[in-house]
N, C-alpha and C positions, 0 to 999 in steps of 0.2 A: 808275552810277547816282548823280545828285546827292541826297544824301538830307539833308533839314534839317527832318524830320518831329518833332525835338526841339523846335523852336520851334512847334509848331502853337497852342499856345494865344494867342502874340504876334500868328502870322500872322492867327488868326482875328478878334483884337479889331480888328485892322486892316482885315480885310475887313468885317466888321460897320459899320464907319464910312465905306466906300467907297461914296458915293451912285451913282457910275457902275455900280459893279460890282453892285450890288443892283437897279439898274433892269435890266443885262442877265440877271442870273439869273432874275428874274421870266419870262423868255422860255423858260426852261427847261419848265416845267409847261404850258405853252401849246405848245409844240412838240414835245412827246416822250409825256407821259403821255396825253392823250385820243385820239392818234394811233395808240399802242399798244394801248389798250383796244379801239377799234373794229377795228382789225386782227385782234385775238384773238377778239372776237366775231363775226366774219364766219368764223372757221375752228372749226366744232365740235370736230373732232380736235385742237385746240391740244393740249389736255393729254396726249391718248396720243402725240403726237408728242413731247412734252417727256419721256416717260417711255421712248420709244424711243432718243432722242437721249442720255439718263443711262446707259442700258445700254449702249449702243455707246462712250462715253468710259470708263466705268467699265471694259468690258473691255477698251480698249486699253491704259487704264496698268497693268492687271494683267499684260499680256503686252507691254510698250512696247519691251523689248529686240527680241524677235521682229520686231515692224512695222519699226523702226528699220531692222534687218538687210534686211528684203524693200525697204524704201524706197531705201536705198542701192543694192541691185543694179538695181532699174528706173532709177533716175536716169543711174549708169554706163553701161546698156545705151542708153540714148537719147542718151549723148555727154555727159551734164553730170558735175559733180562735186561730192561732198558733203564739205565739212570740217567737223570736231568742234572746238567752242570749249567749253571748260571754263569761263572767265569771260568779264567784259567786256574786260577788256585782251587775251586771247587772240582773241577774235573781231574786235578792231579791228586785231591784229597780221596776222591771215588776210585781212583786207581789204585793209590798206595793202600787203601783198606782192601781191596781185591787181592793185591800182591802179597801182603800180611798174613791173611788168611789162609792164602796157599804156600805160605812161606818160601816165596818167590826168591831165587838169587840170580837167576839170568832172565832176559826177557829178548827175544827176537822180534824186529822189527821189519815188515814190510814198509813202502813208502806210504808215510802218511804227513800229510802239509799240518795237521791239527795238533800232531805231535809237536811239530817245529813252533807252532803257534803260541801254546802253551807251556813250551820250555821244559818237554817232559824229561828229556837225555838227563839233564843237570839235577833234576828234581831225583829221578832215581838213583843216580849216582851218589846224591847226598845222602840216600837213604840206604845204603849200601847193597844195592841191587845194580847189575850188570846190563845195559842196553848194547844191544848187538846190531847194527843198521846191515840189512842184506841185500837193499838194492845196491847195486854196484857203484853207480853215482855218490848214493847217500853212504856207503861203506869209505869211499874213497875220502870224502870231506869229513867223516867221524876220525879218521886215522890222523888229518890236520887239524881238528878242533875248529873246523868252519861251519856255518851255516850255508844252505843251498842259495846257489845265485839264481836260480831258476826253478819253477815248479815242476817241471818234467824232466828236466837234465840237470841235476842239481851240482855236477861239477863240470858244466860247460864253459867255466872259466879257465880250466887247466889246459895245459898241452901234456901230450904223453910222454914227454920227458919228464916233466913234474910229477906224475904220477908214477913213472918208472922210480924215482928217485925216493917217494914215500913207501914203495912197497919194500925198497932194499932197506929203507931205515928202520921199518917196523917189525918186517918178516926176517928177522936175524937168524933164526932156526933154518932156514932154507939156504940151499947151495949160493955161495955167493957169486957162482960164476954162469949162473942159470941165465937164458936168454930172455930178456925183456924187452926186447926192441920193436915187437909188433902188438897191435891190440889183442889178437887172439892169445897170445903168451899172457897177457896182463889179466886176461879176463879168467883164463884156466887156473892163475894163480888165486885169485880172487874167490872161485868156485869151490877150490881144494880148502881154503881156510876156513870158508863159512860153511861149507856142507856139514862139518861135524858141530855146528853151533845148533842148528835145527833141532835134532833129538835132545841136545843137553837143557833145552829151553823150558823154563817152567811155564813160561806166559807168551803166546805170540800176539802180538800186535799189528793191524792194519788199518788202514783208511777207508774211506769208502767213496767211490765215485757217484755212487747211487744209492738211495735207500728207499726200497720198493713197499708202498703202502698196503697194496693188495695181498702181499704173501709174506711181508715181516723180513724180506731178503736184503742183504747187504751186496754189494756188487763192487768186485775193483777189477780194475784193468792193467796188465802188465806185460811185459816183453820177456822176461828173464825166469819166470816160474817161481821166484823167491816168495811172492804173495801166498801161493798155494802151500808150499812148504811151512811157511810161519805158522798160517792158520790150521793145517791138517796135524802136524806134527808135535805142535805145544798142548800140554793138557788141556789149557784153558785159552780160548780166543777173545780177545777183547777188540772192538771195532772203536776207533776213536771217530767222530762225524759232525760236523756242524748241520743245524737243523734245516738249511736251506738245501740240502742233499734229496730230499724227499723228492720222489715223483708218484704218480698214483699207481701205476700198473706195469705188469710185464711189457705190453704193448709199448707203452709209451717209452720205456728205457730202451726198447730196441730201436724206436725211431730215433733217439738222439745217440744211440752208440755209433750208429751210421755217418754222423758228422763229427765225433769226438776224436777217433783215430786220425781221419781225414786231416783236421783241422791242426792236431797236434802233431803228428810227425810222418804224416802224408802215408800212412797205410790205409788199406780198405779196414782193417779191423786190428787191433792188438792181436799180440801171438796168444797170450791167455786173457779170457774174459770169465771172470770166476764169479758163480752166483753161491753165496753161503745163507742158509735158512736155520739156525740154532746148531744146538750140540749134537753129536753124534747121537744116533738111534739105536735100539738093540738091533743087532746084527749088521751093524755098519762094521765095516772092516777098520776104518781109520775115521780119524776127528776129533775135535775136542771134547772132554767131559763138560766144561763149561761154556757158556756162550753169553758175551755180555756186551751190549752196547752203551757209550758214553754219548749221550747227545749233547753238543756243547751250542749255547747261545753266544755268549761274549760280545755283545752289543749287536746283533743280527736282527733280534725282534725290533730293535729302538729304529731300524732301517725300514721297516715296513709301512708303508703309508706316507712314504717321505719321496723327495725327488731323487734319493739313491737306491731306491727297493731294486730298480733294474739290474742292479749290480748283483743281487743275490740269484740271478739267473747262470750268474758264471760258472762253467761246468770245469774250470781249470784245465784247460787244453794248452795255455801258453801261447796260444797263436799271436796275441796283442802283442807280447815281448818280443816273440821271433821278427815281426816285422818292423817295429820301434825304433827308430834311428838314435833316439837318445839311450836306450836300453843296448843296442849295438857299440854305442861309443864308450859307457862307463860301466857294462856290466851290471850282476845283480846286487853284488855288495855293496855299492855306493848308496843304495835305496836305504840302507840302514834298518830293512823291515824285513819279516818273512816273505811277504809278496811284494816282488819286485815288477817294474815294468809298468805299462798304463793300468792294468788292473791293481796292481799296489797301490798306483797313486790315488785311486778312487776307495779301494777297500780298506787301506789302512787308516787314512782319518775317520772313517766311519767306524773303526773298530777301536781306536785309541784316543781319537779326538784331534782336531784342527790344531791346538797347542802342540801337540807332539810329533804332529807329522805334518806342517804346514807346507814344508817346501817341495814335498813330493806331486801337488797338483802343478807346481810349476815348471817341472821335470818333462815337459812336453812342448813339441813343435806345432800341435795342433794339424798335423797333416791330413790327420783322419784315416791312416793307414788302419790302426788297430781296429778301429769300427768296422771298417768295411771287409776284415777279414773273420772278425768274430762271429762264432758260429750260432750265437744266442743275440747278434744284433746288440749288444749293449751299447748305449751311446756314450761313450767314455769320455771322447772331447767334452761333450756337453755336462758332465757331472763334473770334469775337472774345472771347467769353467764355475759350476755352482760351488766348488770348494775356495776357487779363488777369491769368488766374491764375500764367501764366509771369512776368508782370511784378512780381507780390507776391511770389512765390518768390525771385526775383533781387534783392529789396529796391531795385526802380527807383522804388516810388512816393514821392512827399516824406513826410518823417518826420509830419509833422501828419495825412497821411491814413491812413498805416499805424498812428498812436497812436490815431486816432478808430476805424478798424475794430477796434483791439484792444480798446477799451473797450466797444464795440457787441457783439463776439464774447463776452466775459466776461458781460455781463448777457443775451445772448440764450439763452447757454448754462444759465441758472437763472431758470426760469419765473417762480417765486414773487417774484424780485427784478424781473424784467422788468416782470411785471404791474402790481407796486409803483408802478416809477418811471413807467411810461406813465401810470397812471390819474392822477398828480400833474401830469405835464408838458401833458398834454392839455386838462385845461381851464384851465390856466395860459394856455396857449397861445391857447386860444379866446377867453378874456377880453382878451389883449392884442391880440389882432386887432381886436375889438370888432365894429361892426356891418359892415364891409367885408369881413370874412371872408378877408382877405388878407394877406399881408406883403410890403411893398415893400422891406425891409430886414430883416435878422434876424442876430443875432450868429451864427457858424460857419457862414452860408449864404450869404455874400455872394458866392462864385461864382456862385450859382444868381440871389440876387434882382438883382444886378447888372444881368440881361438881361431878366428875367421876374419877375413875381410868385410868390408861394409860397402856394398854399392851405392856410388854417388848418384843423386839426381841429375837429369840433362840439363837442367838450366832452366825450365819454364816449368809452370804447373799446368796441369790437366786442362782445366778452365782457360788458361792463357793459349794455350794450344788450340783448344777446340773453339775459340773466339778468332784466332786468326785463319780458321779455314775460310774459303771463298764460298759465297751462298751458292747453295746447291737446288734452288727450286726451278723447276722444269720453265721454258720459255713461255710467255702470255699465250702465243698463238696455239700450243699444243696442250695447254691445261684444259680441263674438261670441267664444266661446272658441276656442282654438287646437286644430286636430284632433289626434285622438290618433295618435302613431307607430304604424306597422303593425310587428306584431309578427313 
C-alpha cells in the first residue's frame, strides 16, 4: 500500500487551492447525504438492524478463526481453493503464480479495494500482464494513472468536463466529433470499450463485500453489472478479500445487506447482489473453470483484541467520508492512502503504523458525524483519539506542538495559576479583536487563521460571569425546612 500520509498537510493545501476539485467535492453532499437520510427515514427499523449487524460482526471477530476454518472447508467442498496471504507481497506472489500457471495476459477487475491496498495493477504490469478496470469510476482513474479518492465512488473528485477530456485523449480511435456532453454518453462510450474486454480476459478479479462461512460463498454488491461479467466470463475467477469480511450465515449477510446500500448510496439495495460459490459445475452454461480466494491479513490479526478491533466491523459503505467536513474540503487523495476519510484515519495507521500515517488521526474536527451515520456504530472519533495519544507517546508530533501542550498541561494542573492567566488573557484578546469579535490572524494560531477566522472571547471567563450573578435563593418566608430523617 502506497502511503504518503506524512504529507497530508501539504496535500491539503494543494487540494484547497484546486478549483476543479472544490467544484467536484460540492457534489458529495448532493449525491450522498440527502439520499442516505431519505432511505433511513423510510425504514423505521434501521437502528434495530444496525444493532443486529454490530452484534453479528462483533461475534464473528471474537470467533474469527473458527469461521475462517469453516469457510475454507465449504470453498474446497465446492471445488475452489483458498490461499492465505500474510501481507501484500505474499498476496501478489500468490496471484502471480495463478496467472503464470494459466499463462494469463489480460486480467479484468471488478471493484476491489484490496487490489488497491496491495498495489496489484502496477505489479501485474511489471510482470507483463494487462489489468483492465471495469468499474466505471475505476476505469476513469486508471486512464488518469490515479488511485481512488473514495472507496465506493473512486472518481468523485472529478468533474464531467475532466472525464470528457480523458476519454477524448485516450479513445482516439473513435469519432472526434462524437457527443460527450452528457453523463449517459460518457457511460455508453465506456461500456462500448469495456464490453470486448470481458471475453478476452484470462482471469477475472473481484473483491468481496462478504464471505459466508456457512456456504463458502463470496458476495459482491454493484450497480453496473461489471462484477458479474468479470467473474462469469473469465476462465478463472480470483476473489481478493481481507479476513474481516467473514460472516457466519446467509441470514446474517441478509441482515447486513439491508443497511449497506442505504448507508452507502441511499438505495434500498444495490442493483446487483451476486453470490458466488466455487467454479462452474457440470451442466452450468457459464462460469469460471477455476475459483480462487486470496485471504489477506496485512495487519488485521494484530488489531484483534486491541482498542482498534471495532474498526474491523467496517463494511466499506463510505458513509463516514460522505458526511465528514474534512473529506469534503480536501477530497480523498490528500490522505495519501488507499482508505481516506475517518475510516482511513483509523485503519491506515493500524495497517501501516503510526510512523507512516501519524497525520491522519489529526484530520478530524471530532464533530462526531462519522460515528452517528456509521451503520456498524464504529466509534471512529474515540479511536482517532487513541491514535493521537500514541502519536504523542511516540514523540512524533512537532516540537512546537509538544512544547505548547507541555505549557498548557503545566498551567491546567494548577487551577489558581490557570484562572489567573485566563482572567488576564481573555479581556486582552477581547480588546484586540475590537468590534469584529474575530481574529483573521493571531500569533501562534496561524495554522487556524490561515484558513478561517478565530472567534474572540467576550472578555470575562465563565467563572467570573457566574460569580457576578445575583444570588437566586428563595426568600426566607417561603423556604421550606428539610424533612426529618426517619429514626
